[in-house]
MARMARDREN-439620 format. One record per residue (C-alpha): z, x, y; chain. Coordinates in Angstrom, 2 decimals, always signed. Example, Ala and Ser with C-alpha at 12.3 -4.5 7.8 and 13.67 -1.06 7.14 Angstrom:
REM MARMARDREN-439620
R       w       u       v mol
R   +7.80  +12.30   -4.50   A
R   +7.14  +13.67   -1.06   A
***
This chain:
REM MARMARDREN-439620
R       w       u       v mol
R   -5.35  -20.24   +7.92   A
R   -3.57  -23.57   +8.30   A
R   -3.78  -24.93  +11.83   A
R   -1.22  -27.04  +13.26   A
R   -1.67  -30.23  +14.95   A
R   -1.55  -30.48  +18.76   A
R   +1.84  -32.32  +18.52   A
R   +3.17  -29.66  +16.23   A
R   +2.02  -26.81  +18.57   A
R   +3.61  -28.53  +21.73   A
R   +6.90  -28.94  +19.88   A
R   +6.79  -25.34  +18.75   A
R   +6.13  -24.28  +22.35   A
R   +8.77  -26.27  +23.66   A
R  +11.20  -24.91  +21.04   A
R  +10.21  -21.37  +21.63   A
R  +10.56  -21.47  +25.51   A
R  +14.12  -23.11  +25.00   A
R  +15.08  -20.22  +22.37   A
R  +13.71  -17.65  +24.47   A
R  +15.56  -19.07  +27.70   A
R  +18.57  -19.24  +25.65   A
R  +18.42  -16.02  +24.25   A
R  +18.09  -14.42  +27.82   A
R  +21.10  -16.57  +28.93   A
R  +23.20  -15.39  +25.89   A
R  +22.36  -11.66  +26.47   A
R  +23.06  -11.89  +30.33   A
R  +26.38  -13.64  +29.51   A
R  +27.43  -10.87  +27.14   A
R  +26.35   -8.09  +29.28   A
R  +28.17   -9.32  +32.31   A
R  +31.34  -10.30  +30.43   A
R  +31.53   -6.86  +28.66   A
R  +30.99   -5.12  +32.12   A
R  +33.72   -7.29  +33.64   A
R  +36.07   -6.55  +30.93   A
R  +35.34   -2.81  +31.10   A
R  +36.09   -2.86  +34.89   A
R  +39.68   -4.27  +34.68   A
R  +42.29   -1.80  +35.61   A
R  +43.57   -0.16  +32.43   A
R  +46.85   +0.43  +33.76   A
R  +47.77   -3.43  +33.39   A
R  +48.28   -2.38  +29.85   A
R  +51.53   -0.45  +30.77   A
R  +53.15   -3.40  +32.31   A
R  +52.55   -5.72  +29.39   A
R  +51.41   -9.17  +29.22   A
R  +53.56  -12.08  +27.71   A
R  +50.27  -13.47  +26.26   A
R  +49.54  -10.63  +24.01   A
R  +49.54  -11.34  +20.32   A
R  +51.91   -8.36  +19.51   A
R  +54.46   -6.23  +21.69   A
R  +52.63   -3.70  +23.80   A
R  +54.00   -0.15  +23.04   A
R  +55.20   +1.74  +26.02   A
R  +53.09   +4.56  +25.38   A
R  +49.96   +4.22  +27.89   A
R  +47.34   +5.51  +25.28   A
R  +48.64   +2.88  +22.67   A
R  +48.51   +0.21  +25.20   A
R  +44.93   +1.13  +26.32   A
R  +43.78   +1.04  +22.60   A
R  +45.23   -2.32  +22.22   A
R  +43.42   -3.73  +25.38   A
R  +40.16   -2.32  +23.98   A
R  +40.67   -3.99  +20.80   A
R  +41.35   -7.20  +22.69   A
R  +38.14   -6.85  +24.66   A
R  +35.95   -6.12  +21.46   A
R  +37.44   -9.17  +19.86   A
R  +36.81  -11.39  +22.85   A
R  +33.28  -10.02  +23.19   A
R  +32.75  -10.71  +19.43   A
R  +33.90  -14.15  +19.50   A
R  +31.94  -14.90  +22.68   A
R  +28.73  -13.69  +20.92   A
R  +29.23  -15.48  +17.84   A
R  +30.09  -18.85  +19.56   A
R  +27.24  -18.31  +21.95   A
R  +24.66  -17.89  +19.02   A
R  +26.10  -20.84  +17.38   A
R  +25.50  -23.00  +20.64   A
R  +22.03  -21.34  +20.87   A
R  +21.22  -22.56  +17.24   A
R  +22.45  -26.06  +18.09   A
R  +20.36  -26.17  +21.34   A
R  +17.42  -24.96  +19.66   A
R  +17.53  -27.52  +16.98   A
R  +17.97  -30.21  +19.65   A
R  +15.12  -28.77  +21.60   A
R  +12.76  -28.81  +18.61   A
R  +13.66  -32.52  +18.02   A
R  +13.10  -33.41  +21.76   A
R  +10.05  -31.31  +21.72   A
R   +8.59  -33.29  +18.90   A
R   +9.39  -36.49  +20.43   A
R   +8.28  -35.34  +23.92   A
R   +5.03  -34.12  +22.67   A
R   +4.39  -37.55  +20.84   A
R   +4.94  -39.27  +24.11   A
R   +2.72  -37.11  +26.05   A
R   -0.10  -37.31  +23.45   A
R   +0.19  -41.14  +23.06   A
R   -2.70  -41.75  +25.65   A
R   -5.09  -39.20  +24.00   A
R   -4.13  -41.05  +20.70   A
R   -4.96  -44.35  +22.12   A
R   -8.40  -42.80  +23.55   A
R   -9.01  -41.69  +20.07   A
R   -8.17  -44.86  +18.35   A
R  -10.44  -46.80  +20.79   A
R  -13.36  -44.26  +20.04   A
R  -13.03  -44.93  +16.33   A
R  -13.10  -48.72  +16.80   A
R  -16.25  -48.54  +18.90   A
R  -19.66  -49.09  +17.43   A
R  -23.13  -50.09  +18.55   A
R  -22.13  -53.64  +18.13   A
R  -18.93  -53.37  +19.93   A
R  -18.82  -51.63  +22.97   A
R  -16.67  -53.87  +25.19   A
R  -13.34  -52.31  +24.40   A
R  -11.80  -49.89  +26.87   A
R   -9.10  -47.35  +27.00   A
R   -5.96  -48.63  +28.71   A
R   -5.15  -46.90  +32.04   A
R   -1.40  -46.81  +32.95   A
R   +0.57  -45.38  +35.72   A
R   +0.91  -42.89  +37.03   A
R   -2.47  -41.63  +38.17   A
R   -2.22  -38.19  +36.36   A
R   -4.59  -36.29  +34.40   A
R   -4.40  -38.49  +31.37   A
R   -5.22  -41.44  +33.50   A
R   -8.09  -39.74  +35.03   A
R   -9.13  -38.92  +31.38   A
R   -9.01  -42.46  +30.41   A
R  -11.02  -43.69  +33.59   A
R  -13.73  -40.98  +32.72   A
R  -13.96  -42.26  +29.09   A
R  -14.23  -45.69  +30.32   A
R  -16.81  -44.84  +32.79   A
R  -18.63  -43.17  +30.08   A
R  -18.36  -46.07  +27.82   A
R  -19.63  -48.40  +30.76   A
R  -22.98  -46.08  +31.08   A
R  -23.47  -46.14  +27.25   A
R  -23.29  -49.79  +27.02   A
R  -25.44  -50.46  +30.03   A
R  -28.09  -47.98  +28.46   A
R  -27.92  -49.74  +25.11   A
R  -28.20  -53.10  +26.86   A
R  -31.27  -51.79  +28.63   A
R  -32.78  -50.44  +25.57   A
R  -32.22  -53.86  +23.68   A
R  -33.90  -55.74  +26.51   A
R  -36.69  -53.16  +26.55   A
R  -37.02  -53.53  +22.86   A
R  -37.11  -57.27  +22.95   A
R  -39.68  -57.15  +25.85   A
R  -41.92  -54.79  +23.75   A
R  -41.51  -56.85  +20.63   A
R  -42.62  -59.87  +22.80   A
R  -45.59  -58.09  +24.44   A
R  -46.80  -56.61  +21.12   A
R  -46.37  -60.39  +19.51   A
R  -48.40  -61.75  +22.62   A
R  -50.85  -59.02  +22.40   A
R  -51.49  -59.61  +18.79   A
R  -51.94  -63.26  +19.37   A
R  -54.39  -62.80  +22.31   A
R  -56.56  -60.42  +20.20   A
R  -56.26  -62.58  +16.86   A
R  -57.51  -65.69  +18.58   A
R  -61.06  -64.49  +19.47   A
R  -61.34  -63.00  +15.95   A
R  -60.46  -66.29  +14.49   A
R  -63.09  -67.85  +16.83   A
R  -65.61  -65.50  +15.73   A
R  -64.85  -65.90  +12.01   A
R  -64.83  -69.63  +12.13   A
R  -68.25  -69.60  +14.03   A
R  -69.72  -67.32  +11.50   A
R  -68.28  -69.18   +8.47   A
R  -69.30  -72.65   +9.72   A
R  -72.97  -71.49  +10.80   A
R  -73.71  -69.50   +7.67   A
R  -72.37  -72.37   +5.25   A
R  -75.97  -73.39   +4.35   A
R  -79.09  -72.79   +5.83   A
R  -78.56  -72.44   +9.61   A
R  -81.48  -72.96  +12.02   A
R  -82.37  -70.52  +14.75   A
R  -80.65  -72.60  +17.29   A
R  -77.43  -72.85  +15.08   A
R  -77.69  -68.87  +14.95   A
R  -78.06  -68.61  +18.72   A
R  -75.11  -70.77  +19.29   A
R  -72.93  -68.83  +17.12   A
R  -74.10  -65.52  +18.50   A
R  -73.13  -66.95  +22.03   A
R  -69.62  -68.04  +20.64   A
R  -69.30  -64.47  +19.07   A
R  -70.14  -62.77  +22.24   A
R  -67.83  -64.86  +24.26   A
R  -64.98  -63.94  +22.02   A
R  -65.91  -60.41  +22.01   A
R  -65.88  -60.28  +25.65   A
R  -62.35  -62.12  +25.74   A
R  -61.28  -59.36  +23.49   A
R  -62.60  -56.59  +25.60   A
R  -61.11  -58.12  +28.75   A
R  -57.68  -58.13  +26.91   A
R  -57.95  -54.50  +25.86   A
R  -59.11  -53.44  +29.31   A
R  -56.25  -55.29  +30.63   A
R  -53.88  -53.54  +28.14   A
R  -55.20  -50.23  +29.01   A
R  -54.94  -50.64  +32.63   A
R  -51.24  -51.98  +32.21   A
R  -50.40  -48.82  +30.17   A
R  -51.92  -46.63  +32.69   A
R  -50.03  -48.45  +35.61   A
R  -46.78  -47.91  +33.73   A
R  -47.30  -44.04  +33.57   A
R  -47.84  -43.76  +37.37   A
R  -50.49  -42.74  +39.62   A
R  -52.73  -40.00  +38.32   A
R  -54.40  -39.30  +41.53   A
R  -52.76  -39.33  +45.03   A
R  -55.21  -40.21  +48.01   A
R  -55.03  -41.56  +51.41   A
R  -55.95  -45.23  +51.11   A
R  -56.28  -48.07  +53.74   A
R  -55.35  -51.32  +52.15   A
R  -57.70  -53.07  +54.85   A
R  -60.58  -51.26  +53.76   A
R  -60.10  -51.95  +49.90   A
R  -59.40  -55.54  +50.71   A
R  -62.61  -55.91  +52.86   A
R  -64.81  -54.50  +50.13   A
R  -63.30  -56.54  +47.38   A
R  -63.19  -59.77  +49.63   A
R  -67.00  -59.33  +50.33   A
R  -67.82  -58.86  +46.73   A
R  -65.71  -61.99  +45.79   A
R  -67.18  -64.19  +48.21   A
R  -69.85  -65.58  +45.76   A
R  -67.21  -66.33  +43.26   A
R  -65.12  -68.15  +45.63   A
R  -68.06  -70.19  +46.73   A
R  -69.19  -71.16  +43.24   A
R  -65.52  -72.49  +42.75   A
R  -65.67  -74.28  +46.25   A
R  -63.03  -72.13  +47.78   A
R  -62.85  -70.79  +51.29   A
R  -61.95  -67.04  +51.68   A
R  -60.18  -65.96  +54.84   A
R  -59.21  -62.50  +55.82   A
R  -57.23  -60.77  +58.62   A
R  -57.23  -57.37  +58.07   A
R  -55.30  -54.80  +59.98   A
R  -55.07  -50.91  +59.34   A
R  -52.53  -50.31  +56.43   A
R  -52.51  -46.81  +55.33   A
R  -50.87  -45.62  +52.04   A
R  -51.17  -42.76  +49.50   A
R  -51.97  -43.77  +46.06   A
R  -54.35  -44.09  +43.05   A
R  -57.67  -45.73  +44.40   A
R  -58.32  -47.18  +40.98   A
R  -55.05  -48.72  +40.51   A
R  -55.15  -49.98  +43.91   A
R  -58.56  -51.56  +43.40   A
R  -57.46  -53.17  +40.26   A
R  -54.51  -54.70  +41.98   A
R  -56.42  -56.25  +44.78   A
R  -59.22  -57.39  +42.44   A
R  -56.65  -59.15  +40.24   A
R  -54.95  -60.80  +43.14   A
R  -58.19  -62.10  +44.47   A
R  -59.30  -63.25  +41.06   A
R  -56.26  -64.95  +40.44   A
R  -56.35  -66.88  +43.77   A
R  -59.80  -68.02  +42.92   A
R  -59.22  -69.06  +39.54   A
R  -56.23  -70.96  +40.03   A
R  -57.29  -72.53  +43.15   A
R  -58.40  -76.38  +43.73   A
R  -61.66  -77.69  +44.96   A
R  -62.06  -77.34  +48.53   A
R  -59.03  -74.90  +48.64   A
R  -58.36  -71.89  +50.66   A
R  -57.25  -68.24  +50.10   A
R  -55.80  -66.18  +52.97   A
R  -55.57  -62.43  +52.78   A
R  -53.88  -60.30  +55.28   A
R  -52.93  -56.64  +55.60   A
R  -50.66  -55.01  +58.46   A
R  -48.28  -52.25  +58.75   A
R  -44.49  -52.74  +59.36   A
R  -42.10  -49.85  +60.21   A
R  -42.26  -48.02  +56.98   A
R  -44.45  -50.23  +54.64   A
R  -48.02  -51.31  +54.52   A
R  -48.20  -54.89  +53.81   A
R  -50.62  -57.05  +51.68   A
R  -50.11  -60.80  +51.82   A
R  -52.38  -63.31  +49.51   A
R  -51.85  -66.80  +49.64   A
R  -53.74  -69.50  +48.03   A
R  -53.78  -73.34  +47.54   A
R  -53.76  -74.97  +44.28   A
R  -51.63  -76.93  +41.75   A
R  -47.75  -77.02  +42.57   A
R  -45.83  -74.41  +40.53   A
R  -42.20  -74.64  +39.93   A
R  -40.06  -72.16  +41.90   A
R  -38.35  -70.66  +38.74   A
R  -41.94  -70.19  +37.19   A
R  -43.37  -68.13  +39.92   A
R  -41.61  -65.01  +38.90   A
R  -42.41  -65.37  +35.27   A
R  -46.14  -65.35  +36.06   A
R  -45.93  -61.62  +36.47   A
R  -45.04  -61.21  +32.89   A
R  -47.69  -60.28  +30.33   A
R  -49.54  -63.37  +28.81   A
R  -47.50  -65.80  +30.71   A
R  -49.65  -68.70  +32.21   A
R  -48.05  -71.04  +34.47   A
R  -45.47  -73.20  +32.23   A
R  -47.06  -72.30  +28.71   A
R  -47.92  -69.49  +26.75   A
R  -51.05  -71.19  +25.25   A
R  -54.13  -69.37  +25.13   A
R  -56.22  -69.44  +28.26   A
R  -59.59  -71.36  +28.45   A
R  -60.79  -69.85  +31.56   A
R  -61.73  -66.46  +30.04   A
R  -58.71  -64.62  +31.73   A
R  -56.58  -62.35  +29.62   A
R  -53.37  -63.24  +30.97   A
R  -52.38  -59.66  +32.16   A
R  -53.72  -59.88  +35.80   A
R  -50.41  -60.37  +37.58   A
R  -48.49  -58.35  +35.26   A
R  -50.88  -55.45  +35.99   A
R  -50.42  -56.01  +39.85   A
R  -46.62  -55.61  +39.39   A
R  -46.95  -52.58  +37.29   A
R  -49.10  -51.00  +39.96   A
R  -46.77  -51.74  +42.74   A
R  -44.01  -50.39  +40.84   A
R  -45.85  -47.20  +40.22   A
R  -46.33  -46.72  +43.74   A
R  -42.64  -47.45  +44.65   A
R  -43.47  -50.72  +46.24   A
R  -41.97  -54.22  +46.60   A
R  -43.40  -57.34  +45.40   A
R  -42.13  -60.93  +46.27   A
R  -43.70  -64.22  +45.56   A
R  -42.70  -67.80  +46.31   A
R  -44.32  -71.24  +45.23   A
R  -45.01  -73.33  +48.32   A
R  -44.20  -77.09  +48.18   A
R  -47.81  -77.77  +48.87   A
R  -49.01  -75.87  +45.90   A
R  -50.55  -72.58  +45.17   A
R  -48.74  -69.19  +45.34   A
R  -47.77  -66.79  +48.11   A
R  -47.63  -63.24  +47.13   A
R  -46.46  -60.41  +49.32   A
R  -46.83  -56.65  +48.54   A
R  -45.24  -53.77  +50.36   A
R  -46.06  -50.15  +49.80   A
R  -44.44  -47.17  +51.62   A
R  -46.59  -45.58  +54.26   A
R  -47.18  -41.79  +54.07   A
R  -44.63  -39.75  +56.15   A
R  -46.21  -38.45  +59.36   A
***
């Protein structure tokens, strides 16, 4: 069965409606005219009419038959001419219906043509929206909105894919560096007859490289877990967490000649204890590692209207303001992406940001003119 196009169906529908209306009009006209002629007084035929085609006989019956014949001819001509007019009007209605259907469907054709031209590489084109604001304009706006969402989603996916590619490349580089170190140490040491001292040195280098790889893998696992969200939700007081970690880190701070200060006030939250511990440990460790001799670290906790706030500030080398935000990207270290020489894996602050995001918190950072970094974390407090 052949299915007509939408324009053909609309034209046929328009033509059918005109034909049906015309047929009803012709029928009503014929019936009313016939009734009107039949209701005229038949005695007029006896008087006669000067316009009659032939002399009317004086006999009343003959005159009546002549009038009936005249009525029949009139009705026949009326019906014939009406049918001819109906045919002409139907043809005109078909032509006008075809043109009107094309004009009505033109916006839909524009939408279809735009959709056919679109591709994953070209999503910038939009369907033109013309006045008046009717159903077709609403359809065009809906299609444009859908295209905006699709383009936004593809852009986000491209950014995510690029970030993933960079992350994989950086992770491969971080893991390849200690492997290269181990391979070099082994090849150099075993090239000849190594002494016990040389073997011990090689063993130390290999162990350091293995520890670096382990820290990198642990950081990657923690980062992946942070992105999946907290697995366990428990009431936590940030003040207690910071107090315990600060006490455990004072020896490390002392070895770096850094003073660690705390001002801790109750800051209750609900979250994953393991992730929160890792977040605070990374913040404190980062503040100690990248401080200066004789520098300070200030850690404060407090509760605002709707958030528990943790702030960590440290002295150190001056950081460019546009670089401060980049420090929270994986494997980014200051102004360079070169391998770290202090034993870090380059994932500390990126894990901090992932943990904050997993707990629906907010993270802000700034680089003071005097040097160092100022990091503030806000996590929603539990509802009471």
